N, C-alpha and C positions, 0 to 999 in steps of 0.2 A: 805522245800521240802526234804532236806537231812535227816531230822529227821524221816520223814514218811518212807523213804527208810530203814533207820536203824530199825525202828519199824517192818517193814515187814520182814527184815532178822531175827530179834529176834523172831518173831512169827513163821517163817519158822523153825528156830532151835528148838523151843519149840515143834512144831508139829512133827518134826523129832524124837525128844527124846521121846515124848508120844507114837509114833508108835513103835520105836525100843526097848525101855526099859519099856514100860507100866507103866510109872510114873503117879500117880494120878494127875489130872489137878490142884488141889488146891496146891499141893507141887511144881509142875512144874512151875506154873505161878507166883511163888515168885521170879523167875529168880535169885536164889541164886548163880548161877555160875558167875554172873556179879560182885560179890564182892561189893565193896563200890563205884564203879564208879557213878558219877553224870550224869544221863542221862535225866534229865528233865521229860517231859511227855511221853517219848518214851515207857517205860514199860506199861503205860496205854493203849496206842494204840495197842501195841503188845498183851496185855491181851484180848482186845476186839476182835482182829482177831483170836487169838488162841482159846479162849473160845467159840466164836461164831461158829467156825469151828467144834470144838469137840461136841458142843450141837446140831449141824445140820449134823453130820457125815453121817447119813443114807441116807438123801436126796442128800447130796453132792456126796457121793460114787455112788449112783444110777445114778446121772447125768454124772459122769465121765465114768462109765461103758457103758452108752448109746452112748458115743462119742469116744470110742476106736475102731479104725479100724484095724482089723487083729492083735489085741493085747489082751492078757488076763489080767484082772485086777491084778491077783495074781503075774504076772510077772513084775509089775511096780517096779522100784527100789524106795527105801524109800525117796531119795532126791526129785525125780520127783513127787512122790505121795504127799509129804508134800507141795510142791510148788503148785501143781494142787489143792489140797484140800483148801488151804488158798485162792487161786485166785478164785476158784469156789464159795466159801463162799462170797467173795466180789462181784462177778458178780451177784449172786443170791439175796443177802440180803443188800448190801450197794449200793443201786441204785443211791446214790448221787455222787459216784465216777464213772468217765467216764470209760467205758469198755476199751478203748484204753490205759488209764493209768494203769489199772490193768494188762492187757496183757503185756505192755511194762516192767512193774516192774517185772513180772514173768519171762520174757525173760532175763532180767538183772541178776536176782538171779540164774537162771538156768545157764547162762554163767559163773557165778562166782563159783557156788557150784556143778553143775551137770557134767555129762559126756560130752564129746566133742559135741555130737549132741543133748543133752537134750533140748536145747532151741528150736530147730526146732519142736520136738515132743510136748513140752509144748505149743508152739504157735499154732500148728494145732489143738490140743484138745480144747484149750481155745477159739480159733476163731470159732470153730464149736458150742461150747456152747453159745458163744456170739450171734451168728446168731439165734439159737433156742430161746434164751430168748428175742431177739428183736421181734420175731414173735408171741410169746405167753407169758402170765403171768407166773411168777415164781411159781413152785409148792412149797408149804409150808410143813414142816415136820408135 
């Protein structure tokens, strides 16, 4: 369980770097900043999340845009954006993971890395997306 949390954090960090520094995914997903740390299968799970998010970025961003209330997509801070993107990917494409787990993990990461009220914002957007996905099938890219 803890390794999945670490994997999500690593994927979030990779997505943040991808957005902020425009590092190519192939280079980014080597996780060279980890050095020689032995992390078991964590980087594999992180690569799946990060690469899946990047490959489906258009449909993910479209979903996020549709669920922002009184907020412009371009004003999202990069931390919240990376957390939302990774979580929306999971909600849309990893249907074997319970939505409540995805949302709870996103809230936890938001509390750790985001601004003071980021977790409330992230929770609201993801819960709205969860409700929509429960009502209709996931749109594919």
